[in-house]
C-alpha positions, 0 to 999 in steps of 0.5 A: 834175324828178328823172326824173319827168314833168310829170303826177307833178310836178303831182300832187306839188304838189297832194299837198304843198299838201294835206298842208300845209293838212291838217296845218297847219290842221285836224289831222285826220290826213288828210294821208296823202291825198297819198300815196294820190293819188301812188300812182295815178301811181307805185309805192306805194313811190315815193309813200311816198318822195316824201311823207316828206321833205315831211311832215318839212318840214311838221312842222318848219314847224309844231312851233315853234308848239306847242313845249312845249305837249304832254302829254309822258307821253302822247306818250312812251307812244305813241312807245315803242309806235311804235318796234316799230310802225315795225319791223313796218311795215318788216318787212312792206314788205321782204316785200310786193309793190307790190299788197299796199302798194296794198291796204293804203293803199286799205283805210286810206283807206276805214277812215279815212273810216269812222272819221271819219264814225262820230266825227262822227255820234256813233256813237263817242265816244273822248273819253269812253272814258277809256283808261288811260295804258298804252293808249298803247303798243298805240295807238303800235304801230298808229300806227307801223305804219300810219304806215310803210306809208301815212303814215296814223297819225292815226286810232289816235293820235286814238283814244288822245289824244282819250280822255285828256281833253286840251284842244284845244291840248294835243291838237294839240301832242301830235299834232305832237310824235308825228309829228315824232319818228316821221317822223324815225325812219321816215327811217332804215328808208326809206333802208335799204329803198331807198324814197328814190332820187336821183329822189325826193329831187330831186323833193322839193327842188322840192316842198318850197316847196309843202309850206311854203306849204300849212302856212302856208295851213292856218293861215289856212284854219283861220280862214276855211274851213269844216271841214265843207267841207274834210273833205267834199272830203277824204272824197270824195277818199279814197274815190275814191283808196282804191277805185281802189288796191284795184281796181288791187291786186286786178286 
């Protein structure tokens, strides 16, 4: 298991399957919950290093189904902003200690839940905001930054893409495109910063089948599992793990 204990392997299985189900079936951006869970058991940098290859496997599994159905102008605009966002994330990571990263991941967990609750309650309606195309640049910067430090680029990407009036399939396809490319881009600075180790990569080899399984289950779960139930459990999970990470960082 690459030098990790059985507890990390077991949590890694859950994180891989959960991320696959979330990305493959619900497209909520909540797949980063796997990172927050792992960060309770290993250093946050290690958790990031474990999850990125798994997210790339999930991307490769799902991108074929959405190939060519995305909005390229919107995807291109966000990716142009994502590159400096990833660079900012890399710069912060190189300077920050583990507690700062824990605090960021925990805060993003709680912000994500707050955003989703506001969205579902109707307090915010990004689909009606009508953001101009150039707004994809700043949205991409935020997406790249939050994706680098926590794999949680979903909310800022959603704010922009939902405002563009895309249909459901185009929205999902554009999201898949953005994070497929962004995760490939992130791989280089992750490797340069030493986030990947031989141990994390060996663990990823064992967890990769569970990531694929999760993506395939997600497609099926989308048809038979209530979104309300899935998101309700996800929000509880994120609040608990996010609060614990913030507590650990401040303590």
